[in-house]
C-alpha positions, 0 to 999 in steps of 0.5 A: 500499500502506498502512503496515499491509500493509508492516509485516505483509509485513516481519514475515512476511519476518523470521519466515520468515528465522529458520527454520533452513537453509543461510542460518543455517549460513552466518551462523553459520559466518561469525560463528565464522570472522570474528567478530561483524562478519562474522556481521552482514554475512552476515546483513544480506546474506542478509536483503537478498537474501531481501527482493529475492526476496520483493518480486519474487515479490509483484510478479509475483503482483500482475501475475498477479492484476491481469491475470486 
């Protein structure tokens, strides 16, 4: 993969991450209850989990496309 593809992937993942939902509510609740450090930790944990899932899905789709 070239750097443009990786940058596009990271940008798209970040934009999808910003959509409101349960993750955003958890981050806000953690920030309100535990302060900015807890909110940042929650956001980083969610972002890491999302990136792992997206990477696994992309790898699986790449294998499907390569074998077909």
